PDB file of the backbone (N, CA, C, O) and the ligand in Angstrom, with CONECT records:
HET     ZN  A 101       1
ATOM      1  N   UNK A   1      -6.410 -21.036 -10.395  1.00  0.00           N
ATOM      2  CA  UNK A   1      -5.959 -20.219 -11.536  1.00  0.00           C
ATOM      3  C   UNK A   1      -5.303 -21.082 -12.528  1.00  0.00           C
ATOM      4  O   UNK A   1      -4.408 -21.857 -12.191  1.00  0.00           O
ATOM      5  N   UNK A   2      -5.709 -20.977 -13.718  1.00  0.00           N
ATOM      6  CA  UNK A   2      -5.116 -22.050 -14.758  1.00  0.00           C
ATOM      7  C   UNK A   2      -4.797 -20.894 -15.942  1.00  0.00           C
ATOM      8  O   UNK A   2      -5.608 -20.043 -16.309  1.00  0.00           O
ATOM      9  N   UNK A   3      -3.571 -21.045 -16.401  1.00  0.00           N
ATOM     10  CA  UNK A   3      -3.092 -20.319 -17.626  1.00  0.00           C
ATOM     11  C   UNK A   3      -3.296 -21.080 -18.811  1.00  0.00           C
ATOM     12  O   UNK A   3      -3.136 -22.300 -18.848  1.00  0.00           O
ATOM     13  N   UNK A   4      -3.658 -20.364 -19.810  1.00  0.00           N
ATOM     14  CA  UNK A   4      -3.789 -21.241 -21.200  1.00  0.00           C
ATOM     15  C   UNK A   4      -2.387 -21.301 -21.733  1.00  0.00           C
ATOM     16  O   UNK A   4      -1.553 -20.514 -21.285  1.00  0.00           O
ATOM     17  N   UNK A   5      -2.048 -22.227 -22.712  1.00  0.00           N
ATOM     18  CA  UNK A   5      -0.808 -22.338 -23.423  1.00  0.00           C
ATOM     19  C   UNK A   5      -0.488 -21.078 -23.896  1.00  0.00           C
ATOM     20  O   UNK A   5       0.686 -20.723 -23.790  1.00  0.00           O
ATOM     21  N   UNK A   6      -1.406 -20.227 -24.466  1.00  0.00           N
ATOM     22  CA  UNK A   6      -1.014 -19.061 -25.078  1.00  0.00           C
ATOM     23  C   UNK A   6      -0.343 -18.038 -23.995  1.00  0.00           C
ATOM     24  O   UNK A   6       0.719 -17.434 -24.148  1.00  0.00           O
ATOM     25  N   UNK A   7      -1.121 -17.991 -22.984  1.00  0.00           N
ATOM     26  CA  UNK A   7      -0.789 -17.133 -21.828  1.00  0.00           C
ATOM     27  C   UNK A   7       0.548 -17.516 -21.305  1.00  0.00           C
ATOM     28  O   UNK A   7       1.329 -16.624 -20.972  1.00  0.00           O
ATOM     29  N   UNK A   8       0.895 -18.846 -21.198  1.00  0.00           N
ATOM     30  CA  UNK A   8       2.130 -19.359 -20.723  1.00  0.00           C
ATOM     31  C   UNK A   8       3.369 -19.002 -21.737  1.00  0.00           C
ATOM     32  O   UNK A   8       4.485 -18.677 -21.331  1.00  0.00           O
ATOM     33  N   UNK A   9       3.058 -19.094 -22.914  1.00  0.00           N
ATOM     34  CA  UNK A   9       4.069 -18.812 -23.878  1.00  0.00           C
ATOM     35  C   UNK A   9       4.213 -17.389 -23.960  1.00  0.00           C
ATOM     36  O   UNK A   9       5.362 -16.974 -24.112  1.00  0.00           O
ATOM     37  N   UNK A  10       3.199 -16.486 -23.884  1.00  0.00           N
ATOM     38  CA  UNK A  10       3.486 -14.996 -23.930  1.00  0.00           C
ATOM     39  C   UNK A  10       4.202 -14.719 -22.703  1.00  0.00           C
ATOM     40  O   UNK A  10       5.166 -13.962 -22.818  1.00  0.00           O
ATOM     41  N   UNK A  11       3.933 -15.177 -21.539  1.00  0.00           N
ATOM     42  CA  UNK A  11       4.765 -14.842 -20.404  1.00  0.00           C
ATOM     43  C   UNK A  11       6.081 -15.144 -20.576  1.00  0.00           C
ATOM     44  O   UNK A  11       6.938 -14.296 -20.324  1.00  0.00           O
ATOM     45  N   UNK A  12       6.427 -16.476 -21.056  1.00  0.00           N
ATOM     46  CA  UNK A  12       7.814 -16.907 -21.225  1.00  0.00           C
ATOM     47  C   UNK A  12       8.560 -15.969 -22.231  1.00  0.00           C
ATOM     48  O   UNK A  12       9.771 -15.805 -22.083  1.00  0.00           O
ATOM     49  N   UNK A  13       7.853 -15.312 -23.306  1.00  0.00           N
ATOM     50  CA  UNK A  13       8.554 -14.665 -24.086  1.00  0.00           C
ATOM     51  C   UNK A  13       8.835 -12.966 -23.755  1.00  0.00           C
ATOM     52  O   UNK A  13       9.595 -12.187 -24.330  1.00  0.00           O
ATOM     53  N   UNK A  14       8.018 -12.768 -22.739  1.00  0.00           N
ATOM     54  CA  UNK A  14       8.316 -11.393 -22.268  1.00  0.00           C
ATOM     55  C   UNK A  14       9.861 -11.108 -21.812  1.00  0.00           C
ATOM     56  O   UNK A  14      10.531 -12.022 -21.332  1.00  0.00           O
ATOM     57  N   UNK A  15      10.352  -9.892 -21.974  1.00  0.00           N
ATOM     58  CA  UNK A  15      11.678  -9.479 -21.777  1.00  0.00           C
ATOM     59  C   UNK A  15      11.837  -9.058 -20.370  1.00  0.00           C
ATOM     60  O   UNK A  15      12.916  -9.182 -19.790  1.00  0.00           O
ATOM     61  N   UNK A  16      10.702  -8.524 -19.764  1.00  0.00           N
ATOM     62  CA  UNK A  16      10.880  -8.018 -18.375  1.00  0.00           C
ATOM     63  C   UNK A  16       9.945  -8.711 -17.457  1.00  0.00           C
ATOM     64  O   UNK A  16       8.934  -9.259 -17.896  1.00  0.00           O
ATOM     65  N   UNK A  17      10.230  -8.705 -16.268  1.00  0.00           N
ATOM     66  CA  UNK A  17       9.781  -9.488 -15.135  1.00  0.00           C
ATOM     67  C   UNK A  17       8.381  -8.780 -14.770  1.00  0.00           C
ATOM     68  O   UNK A  17       8.302  -7.570 -14.558  1.00  0.00           O
ATOM     69  N   UNK A  18       7.391  -9.577 -14.724  1.00  0.00           N
ATOM     70  CA  UNK A  18       6.149  -9.086 -14.345  1.00  0.00           C
ATOM     71  C   UNK A  18       6.028  -8.591 -12.819  1.00  0.00           C
ATOM     72  O   UNK A  18       4.988  -8.019 -12.493  1.00  0.00           O
ATOM     73  N   UNK A  19       6.765  -8.731 -12.135  1.00  0.00           N
ATOM     74  CA  UNK A  19       6.763  -8.318 -10.849  1.00  0.00           C
ATOM     75  C   UNK A  19       7.553  -7.030 -10.455  1.00  0.00           C
ATOM     76  O   UNK A  19       7.147  -6.214  -9.628  1.00  0.00           O
ATOM     77  N   UNK A  20       8.684  -6.946 -11.117  1.00  0.00           N
ATOM     78  CA  UNK A  20       9.622  -5.872 -10.669  1.00  0.00           C
ATOM     79  C   UNK A  20      10.209  -5.091 -12.112  1.00  0.00           C
ATOM     80  O   UNK A  20      10.908  -4.080 -12.041  1.00  0.00           O
ATOM     81  N   UNK A  21       9.842  -5.673 -13.313  1.00  0.00           N
ATOM     82  CA  UNK A  21      10.224  -5.036 -14.495  1.00  0.00           C
ATOM     83  C   UNK A  21      11.825  -5.041 -14.661  1.00  0.00           C
ATOM     84  O   UNK A  21      12.305  -4.211 -15.432  1.00  0.00           O
ATOM     85  N   UNK A  22      12.607  -5.857 -14.037  1.00  0.00           N
ATOM     86  CA  UNK A  22      13.857  -6.169 -14.508  1.00  0.00           C
ATOM     87  C   UNK A  22      13.942  -6.910 -15.558  1.00  0.00           C
ATOM     88  O   UNK A  22      12.921  -7.546 -15.819  1.00  0.00           O
ATOM     89  N   UNK A  23      15.047  -7.068 -16.421  1.00  0.00           N
ATOM     90  CA  UNK A  23      15.214  -8.076 -17.590  1.00  0.00           C
ATOM     91  C   UNK A  23      15.007  -9.599 -16.947  1.00  0.00           C
ATOM     92  O   UNK A  23      15.483  -9.931 -15.861  1.00  0.00           O
ATOM     93  N   UNK A  24      14.298 -10.374 -17.716  1.00  0.00           N
ATOM     94  CA  UNK A  24      14.340 -11.634 -17.237  1.00  0.00           C
ATOM     95  C   UNK A  24      14.748 -12.654 -18.295  1.00  0.00           C
ATOM     96  O   UNK A  24      14.724 -12.267 -19.464  1.00  0.00           O
ATOM     97  N   UNK A  25      15.075 -13.760 -18.067  1.00  0.00           N
ATOM     98  CA  UNK A  25      15.479 -14.923 -19.024  1.00  0.00           C
ATOM     99  C   UNK A  25      14.202 -15.248 -19.638  1.00  0.00           C
ATOM    100  O   UNK A  25      13.213 -15.401 -18.922  1.00  0.00           O
ATOM    101  N   UNK A  26      14.129 -15.378 -21.036  1.00  0.00           N
ATOM    102  CA  UNK A  26      13.106 -15.928 -21.738  1.00  0.00           C
ATOM    103  C   UNK A  26      12.906 -17.570 -21.343  1.00  0.00           C
ATOM    104  O   UNK A  26      13.820 -18.393 -21.305  1.00  0.00           O
ATOM    105  N   UNK A  27      11.564 -17.813 -21.077  1.00  0.00           N
ATOM    106  CA  UNK A  27      11.337 -19.207 -20.668  1.00  0.00           C
ATOM    107  C   UNK A  27      11.077 -19.262 -19.248  1.00  0.00           C
ATOM    108  O   UNK A  27      10.469 -20.250 -18.834  1.00  0.00           O
ATOM    109  N   UNK A  28      11.474 -18.267 -18.341  1.00  0.00           N
ATOM    110  CA  UNK A  28      11.102 -18.195 -16.984  1.00  0.00           C
ATOM    111  C   UNK A  28       9.940 -17.166 -16.692  1.00  0.00           C
ATOM    112  O   UNK A  28       9.736 -16.177 -17.396  1.00  0.00           O
ATOM    113  N   UNK A  29       9.211 -17.499 -15.595  1.00  0.00           N
ATOM    114  CA  UNK A  29       8.040 -16.466 -15.573  1.00  0.00           C
ATOM    115  C   UNK A  29       8.590 -15.321 -14.794  1.00  0.00           C
ATOM    116  O   UNK A  29       8.066 -14.235 -15.041  1.00  0.00           O
ATOM    117  N   UNK A  30       9.626 -15.345 -13.824  1.00  0.00           N
ATOM    118  CA  UNK A  30      10.077 -14.100 -13.258  1.00  0.00           C
ATOM    119  C   UNK A  30      11.674 -13.912 -13.502  1.00  0.00           C
ATOM    120  O   UNK A  30      12.337 -14.760 -14.099  1.00  0.00           O
ATOM    121  N   UNK A  31      12.187 -12.782 -13.008  1.00  0.00           N
ATOM    122  CA  UNK A  31      13.482 -12.658 -13.068  1.00  0.00           C
ATOM    123  C   UNK A  31      14.414 -13.206 -12.229  1.00  0.00           C
ATOM    124  O   UNK A  31      13.935 -13.721 -11.219  1.00  0.00           O
ATOM    125  N   UNK A  32      15.567 -13.247 -12.344  1.00  0.00           N
ATOM    126  CA  UNK A  32      16.506 -13.891 -11.400  1.00  0.00           C
ATOM    127  C   UNK A  32      16.377 -13.331 -10.041  1.00  0.00           C
ATOM    128  O   UNK A  32      16.347 -14.115  -9.093  1.00  0.00           O
ATOM    129  N   UNK A  33      16.299 -12.066  -9.846  1.00  0.00           N
ATOM    130  CA  UNK A  33      16.304 -11.657  -8.401  1.00  0.00           C
ATOM    131  C   UNK A  33      14.997 -12.000  -7.736  1.00  0.00           C
ATOM    132  O   UNK A  33      14.977 -12.219  -6.525  1.00  0.00           O
ATOM    133  N   UNK A  34      13.784 -12.065  -8.550  1.00  0.00           N
ATOM    134  CA  UNK A  34      12.624 -12.486  -7.737  1.00  0.00           C
ATOM    135  C   UNK A  34      12.652 -13.873  -7.481  1.00  0.00           C
ATOM    136  O   UNK A  34      12.219 -14.335  -6.425  1.00  0.00           O
ATOM    137  N   UNK A  35      13.160 -14.605  -8.430  1.00  0.00           N
ATOM    138  CA  UNK A  35      13.254 -16.229  -8.230  1.00  0.00           C
ATOM    139  C   UNK A  35      14.205 -16.578  -7.049  1.00  0.00           C
ATOM    140  O   UNK A  35      14.010 -17.607  -6.403  1.00  0.00           O
ATOM    141  N   UNK A  36      15.321 -15.660  -6.734  1.00  0.00           N
ATOM    142  CA  UNK A  36      16.306 -15.857  -5.829  1.00  0.00           C
ATOM    143  C   UNK A  36      15.490 -15.711  -4.454  1.00  0.00           C
ATOM    144  O   UNK A  36      15.839 -16.381  -3.482  1.00  0.00           O
ATOM    145  N   UNK A  37      14.434 -14.858  -4.382  1.00  0.00           N
ATOM    146  CA  UNK A  37      13.815 -14.768  -3.113  1.00  0.00           C
ATOM    147  C   UNK A  37      12.949 -15.902  -2.696  1.00  0.00           C
ATOM    148  O   UNK A  37      12.610 -15.997  -1.516  1.00  0.00           O
ATOM    149  N   UNK A  38      12.540 -16.838  -3.658  1.00  0.00           N
ATOM    150  CA  UNK A  38      11.595 -17.823  -3.500  1.00  0.00           C
ATOM    151  C   UNK A  38      12.416 -19.167  -2.904  1.00  0.00           C
ATOM    152  O   UNK A  38      13.594 -19.374  -3.198  1.00  0.00           O
ATOM    153  N   UNK A  39      11.740 -19.933  -2.146  1.00  0.00           N
ATOM    154  CA  UNK A  39      12.364 -21.171  -1.840  1.00  0.00           C
ATOM    155  C   UNK A  39      12.342 -21.998  -3.100  1.00  0.00           C
ATOM    156  O   UNK A  39      11.507 -21.821  -3.987  1.00  0.00           O
ATOM    157  N   UNK A  40      13.426 -23.034  -3.148  1.00  0.00           N
ATOM    158  CA  UNK A  40      13.745 -23.850  -4.376  1.00  0.00           C
ATOM    159  C   UNK A  40      12.346 -24.561  -4.915  1.00  0.00           C
ATOM    160  O   UNK A  40      12.047 -24.571  -6.109  1.00  0.00           O
ATOM    161  N   UNK A  41      11.557 -25.134  -3.911  1.00  0.00           N
ATOM    162  CA  UNK A  41      10.441 -25.913  -4.453  1.00  0.00           C
ATOM    163  C   UNK A  41       9.415 -25.035  -5.134  1.00  0.00           C
ATOM    164  O   UNK A  41       8.626 -25.528  -5.940  1.00  0.00           O
ATOM    165  N   UNK A  42       9.401 -23.739  -4.831  1.00  0.00           N
ATOM    166  CA  UNK A  42       8.598 -22.689  -5.573  1.00  0.00           C
ATOM    167  C   UNK A  42       9.121 -22.165  -6.781  1.00  0.00           C
ATOM    168  O   UNK A  42       8.363 -21.656  -7.607  1.00  0.00           O
ATOM    169  N   UNK A  43      10.295 -22.237  -6.958  1.00  0.00           N
ATOM    170  CA  UNK A  43      11.140 -21.789  -8.012  1.00  0.00           C
ATOM    171  C   UNK A  43      10.894 -22.783  -9.273  1.00  0.00           C
ATOM    172  O   UNK A  43      10.797 -22.297 -10.400  1.00  0.00           O
ATOM    173  N   UNK A  44      10.803 -24.062  -9.082  1.00  0.00           N
ATOM    174  CA  UNK A  44      10.652 -24.924 -10.005  1.00  0.00           C
ATOM    175  C   UNK A  44       9.477 -24.737 -11.070  1.00  0.00           C
ATOM    176  O   UNK A  44       9.612 -24.992 -12.266  1.00  0.00           O
ATOM    177  N   UNK A  45       8.342 -24.273 -10.496  1.00  0.00           N
ATOM    178  CA  UNK A  45       7.087 -24.078 -11.250  1.00  0.00           C
ATOM    179  C   UNK A  45       7.147 -22.836 -12.073  1.00  0.00           C
ATOM    180  O   UNK A  45       6.277 -22.720 -12.936  1.00  0.00           O
ATOM    181  N   UNK A  46       8.080 -21.842 -11.939  1.00  0.00           N
ATOM    182  CA  UNK A  46       8.152 -20.674 -12.687  1.00  0.00           C
ATOM    183  C   UNK A  46       9.498 -20.708 -13.567  1.00  0.00           C
ATOM    184  O   UNK A  46       9.962 -19.683 -14.067  1.00  0.00           O
ATOM    185  N   UNK A  47      10.021 -21.849 -13.696  1.00  0.00           N
ATOM    186  CA  UNK A  47      11.293 -21.884 -14.491  1.00  0.00           C
ATOM    187  C   UNK A  47      10.902 -22.885 -15.731  1.00  0.00           C
ATOM    188  O   UNK A  47      10.218 -23.900 -15.609  1.00  0.00           O
ATOM    189  N   UNK A  48      11.409 -22.449 -16.810  1.00  0.00           N
ATOM    190  CA  UNK A  48      11.350 -23.234 -18.066  1.00  0.00           C
ATOM    191  C   UNK A  48       9.776 -23.510 -18.299  1.00  0.00           C
ATOM    192  O   UNK A  48       9.347 -24.657 -18.427  1.00  0.00           O
ATOM    193  N   UNK A  49       9.024 -22.469 -18.340  1.00  0.00           N
ATOM    194  CA  UNK A  49       7.406 -22.751 -18.154  1.00  0.00           C
ATOM    195  C   UNK A  49       6.842 -23.203 -19.548  1.00  0.00           C
ATOM    196  O   UNK A  49       5.762 -23.793 -19.553  1.00  0.00           O
ATOM    197  N   UNK A  50       7.480 -22.973 -20.701  1.00  0.00           N
ATOM    198  CA  UNK A  50       6.816 -23.454 -21.903  1.00  0.00           C
ATOM    199  C   UNK A  50       6.802 -25.004 -21.923  1.00  0.00           C
ATOM    200  O   UNK A  50       5.912 -25.523 -22.597  1.00  0.00           O
ATOM    201  N   UNK A  51       7.666 -25.800 -21.279  1.00  0.00           N
ATOM    202  CA  UNK A  51       7.429 -27.272 -20.970  1.00  0.00           C
ATOM    203  C   UNK A  51       6.505 -27.665 -20.008  1.00  0.00           C
ATOM    204  O   UNK A  51       6.328 -28.847 -19.715  1.00  0.00           O
ATOM    205  N   UNK A  52       5.846 -26.642 -19.447  1.00  0.00           N
ATOM    206  CA  UNK A  52       4.852 -26.997 -18.153  1.00  0.00           C
ATOM    207  C   UNK A  52       3.386 -26.622 -18.684  1.00  0.00           C
ATOM    208  O   UNK A  52       3.086 -25.884 -19.622  1.00  0.00           O
ATOM    209  N   UNK A  53       2.586 -27.321 -17.837  1.00  0.00           N
ATOM    210  CA  UNK A  53       1.157 -27.262 -18.086  1.00  0.00           C
ATOM    211  C   UNK A  53       0.793 -25.823 -17.414  1.00  0.00           C
ATOM    212  O   UNK A  53       1.360 -25.292 -16.459  1.00  0.00           O
ATOM    213  N   UNK A  54      -0.393 -25.303 -18.233  1.00  0.00           N
ATOM    214  CA  UNK A  54      -0.943 -24.103 -17.493  1.00  0.00           C
ATOM    215  C   UNK A  54      -1.292 -24.061 -16.217  1.00  0.00           C
ATOM    216  O   UNK A  54      -1.102 -23.037 -15.561  1.00  0.00           O
ATOM    217  N   UNK A  55      -1.815 -25.096 -15.717  1.00  0.00           N
ATOM    218  CA  UNK A  55      -2.293 -25.211 -14.369  1.00  0.00           C
ATOM    219  C   UNK A  55      -1.174 -25.222 -13.449  1.00  0.00           C
ATOM    220  O   UNK A  55      -1.212 -24.523 -12.437  1.00  0.00           O
ATOM    221  N   UNK A  56      -0.137 -25.994 -13.730  1.00  0.00           N
ATOM    222  CA  UNK A  56       1.070 -25.777 -13.107  1.00  0.00           C
ATOM    223  C   UNK A  56       1.618 -24.290 -12.761  1.00  0.00           C
ATOM    224  O   UNK A  56       1.686 -23.778 -11.644  1.00  0.00           O
ATOM    225  N   UNK A  57       1.948 -23.797 -13.860  1.00  0.00           N
ATOM    226  CA  UNK A  57       2.450 -22.396 -13.992  1.00  0.00           C
ATOM    227  C   UNK A  57       1.495 -21.372 -13.292  1.00  0.00           C
ATOM    228  O   UNK A  57       1.934 -20.510 -12.530  1.00  0.00           O
ATOM    229  N   UNK A  58       0.328 -21.493 -13.553  1.00  0.00           N
ATOM    230  CA  UNK A  58      -0.844 -20.713 -12.813  1.00  0.00           C
ATOM    231  C   UNK A  58      -0.694 -20.634 -11.315  1.00  0.00           C
ATOM    232  O   UNK A  58      -0.691 -19.580 -10.680  1.00  0.00           O
ATOM    233  N   UNK A  59      -0.559 -21.938 -10.767  1.00  0.00           N
ATOM    234  CA  UNK A  59      -0.729 -22.108  -9.556  1.00  0.00           C
ATOM    235  C   UNK A  59       0.691 -21.739  -8.914  1.00  0.00           C
ATOM    236  O   UNK A  59       0.688 -21.148  -7.834  1.00  0.00           O
ATOM    237  N   UNK A  60       1.769 -22.026  -9.463  1.00  0.00           N
ATOM    238  CA  UNK A  60       3.032 -21.759  -9.104  1.00  0.00           C
ATOM    239  C   UNK A  60       3.340 -20.103  -9.049  1.00  0.00           C
ATOM    240  O   UNK A  60       4.124 -19.635  -8.223  1.00  0.00           O
ATOM    241  N   UNK A  61       2.709 -19.378  -9.916  1.00  0.00           N
ATOM    242  CA  UNK A  61       2.847 -18.167 -10.037  1.00  0.00           C
ATOM    243  C   UNK A  61       1.812 -17.440  -8.625  1.00  0.00           C
ATOM    244  O   UNK A  61       2.232 -16.514  -7.932  1.00  0.00           O
ATOM    245  N   UNK A  62       0.638 -18.001  -8.459  1.00  0.00           N
ATOM    246  CA  UNK A  62      -0.094 -17.613  -7.387  1.00  0.00           C
ATOM    247  C   UNK A  62       0.578 -18.033  -6.129  1.00  0.00           C
ATOM    248  O   UNK A  62       0.477 -17.255  -5.180  1.00  0.00           O
ATOM    249  N   UNK A  63       1.171 -19.012  -5.981  1.00  0.00           N
ATOM    250  CA  UNK A  63       1.949 -19.334  -4.684  1.00  0.00           C
ATOM    251  C   UNK A  63       3.076 -18.526  -4.540  1.00  0.00           C
ATOM    252  O   UNK A  63       3.488 -18.309  -3.401  1.00  0.00           O
ATOM    253  N   UNK A  64       3.674 -18.020  -5.556  1.00  0.00           N
ATOM    254  CA  UNK A  64       4.813 -17.051  -5.501  1.00  0.00           C
ATOM    255  C   UNK A  64       4.302 -15.675  -5.096  1.00  0.00           C
ATOM    256  O   UNK A  64       4.948 -14.961  -4.328  1.00  0.00           O
ATOM    257  N   UNK A  65       3.233 -15.341  -5.577  1.00  0.00           N
ATOM    258  CA  UNK A  65       2.663 -14.017  -5.163  1.00  0.00           C
ATOM    259  C   UNK A  65       2.250 -13.910  -3.818  1.00  0.00           C
ATOM    260  O   UNK A  65       2.380 -12.863  -3.184  1.00  0.00           O
ATOM    261  N   UNK A  66       1.689 -15.092  -3.285  1.00  0.00           N
ATOM    262  CA  UNK A  66       1.394 -15.082  -1.806  1.00  0.00           C
ATOM    263  C   UNK A  66       2.489 -14.929  -1.028  1.00  0.00           C
ATOM    264  O   UNK A  66       2.537 -14.182  -0.051  1.00  0.00           O
ATOM    265  N   UNK A  67       3.630 -15.809  -1.541  1.00  0.00           N
ATOM    266  CA  UNK A  67       4.882 -15.806  -0.682  1.00  0.00           C
ATOM    267  C   UNK A  67       5.504 -14.435  -0.550  1.00  0.00           C
ATOM    268  O   UNK A  67       6.065 -14.022   0.465  1.00  0.00           O
ATOM    269  N   UNK A  68       5.337 -13.734  -1.751  1.00  0.00           N
ATOM    270  CA  UNK A  68       6.004 -12.304  -1.709  1.00  0.00           C
ATOM    271  C   UNK A  68       5.093 -11.413  -0.773  1.00  0.00           C
ATOM    272  O   UNK A  68       5.569 -10.597   0.016  1.00  0.00           O
ATOM    273  N   UNK A  69       3.942 -11.609  -0.908  1.00  0.00           N
ATOM    274  CA  UNK A  69       3.001 -10.698   0.062  1.00  0.00           C
ATOM    275  C   UNK A  69       3.391 -10.989   1.649  1.00  0.00           C
ATOM    276  O   UNK A  69       3.753 -10.126   2.448  1.00  0.00           O
ATOM    277  N   UNK A  70       3.246 -12.294   1.898  1.00  0.00           N
ATOM    278  CA  UNK A  70       3.553 -12.776   3.324  1.00  0.00           C
ATOM    279  C   UNK A  70       4.828 -12.285   3.734  1.00  0.00           C
ATOM    280  O   UNK A  70       4.908 -11.501   4.680  1.00  0.00           O
ATOM    281  N   UNK A  71       6.108 -12.785   2.936  1.00  0.00           N
ATOM    282  CA  UNK A  71       7.160 -12.614   3.662  1.00  0.00           C
ATOM    283  C   UNK A  71       7.881 -11.073   3.358  1.00  0.00           C
ATOM    284  O   UNK A  71       8.887 -10.653   3.929  1.00  0.00           O
ATOM    285  N   UNK A  72       7.200 -10.457   2.455  1.00  0.00           N
ATOM    286  CA  UNK A  72       7.869  -9.081   2.162  1.00  0.00           C
ATOM    287  C   UNK A  72       7.071  -8.011   2.768  1.00  0.00           C
ATOM    288  O   UNK A  72       7.617  -6.928   2.977  1.00  0.00           O
ATOM    289  N   UNK A  73       5.676  -8.217   3.113  1.00  0.00           N
ATOM    290  CA  UNK A  73       4.968  -7.208   3.642  1.00  0.00           C
ATOM    291  C   UNK A  73       5.572  -6.547   4.835  1.00  0.00           C
ATOM    292  O   UNK A  73       5.419  -5.342   5.034  1.00  0.00           O
ATOM    293  N   UNK A  74       6.254  -7.319   5.631  1.00  0.00           N
ATOM    294  CA  UNK A  74       6.820  -6.601   6.857  1.00  0.00           C
ATOM    295  C   UNK A  74       7.822  -5.585   6.513  1.00  0.00           C
ATOM    296  O   UNK A  74       7.998  -4.555   7.164  1.00  0.00           O
ATOM    297  N   UNK A  75       8.515  -5.947   5.385  1.00  0.00           N
ATOM    298  CA  UNK A  75       9.546  -5.133   4.920  1.00  0.00           C
ATOM    299  C   UNK A  75       8.875  -3.435   4.626  1.00  0.00           C
ATOM    300  O   UNK A  75       9.440  -2.418   5.029  1.00  0.00           O
ATOM    301  N   UNK A  76       7.737  -3.450   3.943  1.00  0.00           N
ATOM    302  CA  UNK A  76       7.012  -2.380   3.545  1.00  0.00           C
ATOM    303  C   UNK A  76       6.458  -1.865   4.878  1.00  0.00           C
ATOM    304  O   UNK A  76       6.443  -0.641   5.012  1.00  0.00           O
ATOM    305  N   UNK A  77       6.030  -2.578   5.821  1.00  0.00           N
ATOM    306  CA  UNK A  77       5.371  -1.971   7.024  1.00  0.00           C
ATOM    307  C   UNK A  77       6.295  -1.198   7.956  1.00  0.00           C
ATOM    308  O   UNK A  77       5.864  -0.303   8.683  1.00  0.00           O
ATOM    309  N   UNK A  78       7.753  -1.613   7.914  1.00  0.00           N
ATOM    310  CA  UNK A  78       8.713  -1.109   8.796  1.00  0.00           C
ATOM    311  C   UNK A  78       9.751  -0.358   8.033  1.00  0.00           C
ATOM    312  O   UNK A  78      10.942  -0.539   8.289  1.00  0.00           O
ATOM    313  N   UNK A  79       9.392   0.414   7.176  1.00  0.00           N
ATOM    314  CA  UNK A  79      10.364   1.396   6.540  1.00  0.00           C
ATOM    315  C   UNK A  79      10.851   0.924   5.287  1.00  0.00           C
ATOM    316  O   UNK A  79      11.738   1.598   4.763  1.00  0.00           O
ATOM    317  N   UNK A  80      10.465  -0.061   4.725  1.00  0.00           N
ATOM    318  CA  UNK A  80      10.824  -0.312   3.250  1.00  0.00           C
ATOM    319  C   UNK A  80      10.111   0.240   2.200  1.00  0.00           C
ATOM    320  O   UNK A  80      10.550   0.229   1.050  1.00  0.00           O
ATOM    321  N   UNK A  81       8.959   0.760   2.531  1.00  0.00           N
ATOM    322  CA  UNK A  81       8.163   1.387   1.521  1.00  0.00           C
ATOM    323  C   UNK A  81       8.008   2.825   1.785  1.00  0.00           C
ATOM    324  O   UNK A  81       8.724   3.422   2.587  1.00  0.00           O
ATOM    325  N   UNK A  82       7.000   3.417   1.055  1.00  0.00           N
ATOM    326  CA  UNK A  82       6.724   4.962   1.340  1.00  0.00           C
ATOM    327  C   UNK A  82       6.019   5.134   2.509  1.00  0.00           C
ATOM    328  O   UNK A  82       5.168   4.327   2.882  1.00  0.00           O
ATOM    329  N   UNK A  83       6.333   6.194   3.150  1.00  0.00           N
ATOM    330  CA  UNK A  83       5.461   6.651   4.338  1.00  0.00           C
ATOM    331  C   UNK A  83       4.327   7.246   3.942  1.00  0.00           C
ATOM    332  O   UNK A  83       4.243   7.939   2.929  1.00  0.00           O
ATOM    333  N   UNK A  84       3.386   6.995   4.740  1.00  0.00           N
ATOM    334  CA  UNK A  84       1.971   7.516   4.357  1.00  0.00           C
ATOM    335  C   UNK A  84       1.612   8.912   5.270  1.00  0.00           C
ATOM    336  O   UNK A  84       0.534   9.487   5.120  1.00  0.00           O
TER     337      UNK A  84
HETATM  338 ZN    ZN A 101      11.525  -9.621 -10.992  1.00  0.00          ZN2+
END
């Protein structure tokens, strides 16, 4: 997964988080709350993204998405989400 410079800049300028729609800081890929859930080494790739390469940001976002899926899937399964 590789993002172009335009995509990186577009994401950096967005005012809301692509994961949860909370307000986020310009320059970061995700909001403070989403970033706080990630381990520090994963957070680096999604902060101050205009200074980073599109490949770095793309793979960092992908790693973050995988992390959320793995670590928070159990919350959805055990009562955190809607019942089916
Ligand atoms: Zn968020």
